[in-house]
C-alpha positions in Angstrom: 138.4 38.5 -5.1 136.2 37.7 -2.1 135.1 40.6 0.1 135.6 40.1 3.8 132.8 41.4 6.0 133.6 42.0 9.6 130.8 40.9 12.0 129.6 43.3 14.7 127.7 42.7 17.9 127.6 39.8 20.4 127.0 36.2 19.8 124.1 34.5 21.5 126.5 32.6 23.8 128.2 35.8 24.9 124.8 37.4 25.8 123.7 34.3 27.7 127.0 34.2 29.8 126.5 37.9 30.6 122.9 37.4 31.7 123.9 34.5 33.9 126.6 36.5 35.6 124.2 39.4 36.1 121.7 37.1 37.7 124.3 35.6 40.0 125.4 39.1 41.1 121.8 40.2 41.7 120.9 37.1 43.6 123.8 37.7 45.9 122.9 41.4 46.4 119.1 41.1 47.1 119.4 40.2 50.8 121.7 43.2 51.4 119.3 45.5 49.5 116.4 44.4 51.8 118.6 45.0 54.9 119.6 48.4 53.5 116.0 49.4 52.9 115.0 48.3 56.5 117.9 50.3 57.9 117.0 53.4 55.9 113.4 53.3 57.1 114.7 53.2 60.7 117.0 56.1 60.0 114.2 58.1 58.3 111.8 57.7 61.3 114.6 58.5 63.8 115.3 61.7 61.8 111.7 62.6 61.7 111.4 62.1 65.5 114.5 64.2 66.0 113.1 67.0 63.8 109.8 67.0 65.7 111.6 67.3 69.0 113.7 70.2 67.6 110.5 71.9 66.3 109.0 71.7 69.8 112.1 73.1 71.3 112.3 75.9 68.8 108.7 76.8 69.2 109.1 77.0 73.0 111.8 79.6 72.5 109.9 81.4 69.8 106.7 81.6 71.8 108.4 82.2 75.1 106.3 79.5 76.8 106.2 75.8 77.5 105.7 73.6 74.5 105.1 69.8 74.5 106.2 67.2 72.1 103.8 64.2 72.3 103.6 60.7 70.9 100.0 59.6 70.1 98.2 56.7 68.4 95.5 59.1 67.2 95.5 61.5 64.3 97.9 64.4 65.3 95.7 67.2 66.5 95.4 69.7 69.4 93.2 67.4 71.5 95.0 64.1 70.6 95.6 61.8 73.6 99.3 61.2 74.3 100.5 57.6 74.4 103.9 56.1 75.1 105.3 54.3 72.1 102.8 56.1 69.8 102.8 55.8 66.0 102.2 59.5 65.5 103.5 62.8 67.0 102.4 66.3 67.5 103.7 69.6 69.0 101.5 72.0 70.9 102.0 75.0 73.1 100.7 74.9 76.6 98.5 77.6 78.2 100.2 79.9 80.6 97.2 80.2 82.9 94.2 77.9 83.3 91.3 78.8 81.0 93.4 80.5 78.4 92.1 80.0 74.9 94.0 77.3 73.1 93.3 78.7 69.6 96.6 78.5 67.6 98.3 76.2 70.2 98.6 73.3 67.7 102.0 73.7 66.0 102.6 70.6 63.9 102.3 66.9 63.7 103.3 63.8 61.8 102.9 60.1 61.4 105.4 57.3 61.5 102.7 54.9 60.2 103.7 55.1 56.5 107.0 53.4 57.3 105.7 49.9 57.8 107.2 47.9 60.6 109.1 50.7 62.3 108.4 51.1 66.0 109.2 54.0 68.3 109.6 53.2 72.0 109.7 56.1 74.4 107.7 58.4 76.8 104.5 60.0 75.8 105.6 63.6 76.5 108.6 65.9 76.6 108.1 69.5 77.7 110.4 72.3 76.8 110.6 75.6 78.6 111.1 79.1 77.1 114.8 78.6 76.9 114.5 75.2 75.1 115.3 72.9 78.0 113.4 70.0 79.4 111.0 70.9 82.2 108.7 69.0 84.5 105.0 69.7 84.1 102.3 67.9 86.1 99.4 69.9 84.6 99.8 69.7 80.8 96.0 69.2 80.3 96.7 66.3 78.1 96.1 63.5 80.6 99.9 62.8 81.0 102.7 64.6 82.7 106.2 65.6 81.6 109.0 64.1 83.7 112.5 65.2 82.8 115.3 62.8 82.7 118.9 63.0 81.6 118.6 61.8 78.9 115.1 60.9 77.7 115.5 58.3 75.1 113.4 57.2 72.2 114.4 53.9 70.5 113.6 53.4 66.9 113.7 49.8 65.5 112.3 47.5 62.8 112.2 43.8 62.4 114.5 42.8 59.5 116.9 45.7 60.3 120.3 45.0 61.8 120.5 48.4 63.2 118.4 50.5 65.7 118.6 54.2 66.3 118.1 56.2 69.5 117.1 59.9 69.8 118.2 61.4 73.1 116.9 64.6 74.7 119.2 65.9 77.4 118.2 68.2 80.3 120.2 71.1 78.9 118.3 71.0 75.6 120.6 69.0 73.4 118.8 66.6 71.1 121.0 63.8 69.6 120.6 60.9 67.2 122.9 58.0 67.9 123.4 54.3 67.4 122.9 52.3 70.6 125.1 49.4 69.3 128.1 51.7 69.4 129.9 53.3 72.3 130.4 57.1 72.2 133.8 56.5 73.9 135.1 54.9 70.7 132.8 56.2 67.9 131.2 59.6 67.6 127.9 58.3 66.3 127.5 56.0 69.3 125.3 56.4 72.4 
């Protein structure tokens, strides 16, 4: 009496068909993965910018003095020169009186540079007063002045991304991250 053996596993043809289908699905998904990565880099930089602005605002309230958030193209430091559309940022407290020692006035800083291709467009400085609101200051000692606006806007974008982000700083102190392609009248994440 012959013994019947049951075969297990997949045939070569079944494996080849599966691999071809997987390759087709991956080929269709690769462009959307690239777009997703570009959008996530934009979002990451926008969130870092928003967090830096909030750190400056919080520090102003904590120290009970004016604090400045600045963009710069230099390494973030106490004496870095502010620059509109800078690739780096820093937060520093401002002296109350001329000649006051600036030891300990540097609070924090960061760099957007590690996120290749992402650009930040906006003013060089935003000053916050001791209650966390925007304030004008023509004598920051940084070579640039703070000029409040309602709102101050920083636009974050990247080539290859289908979405830009905007960080808004309002006169009353509210800091908001939104999508400029959407309207706030119809969508809560719009500008």
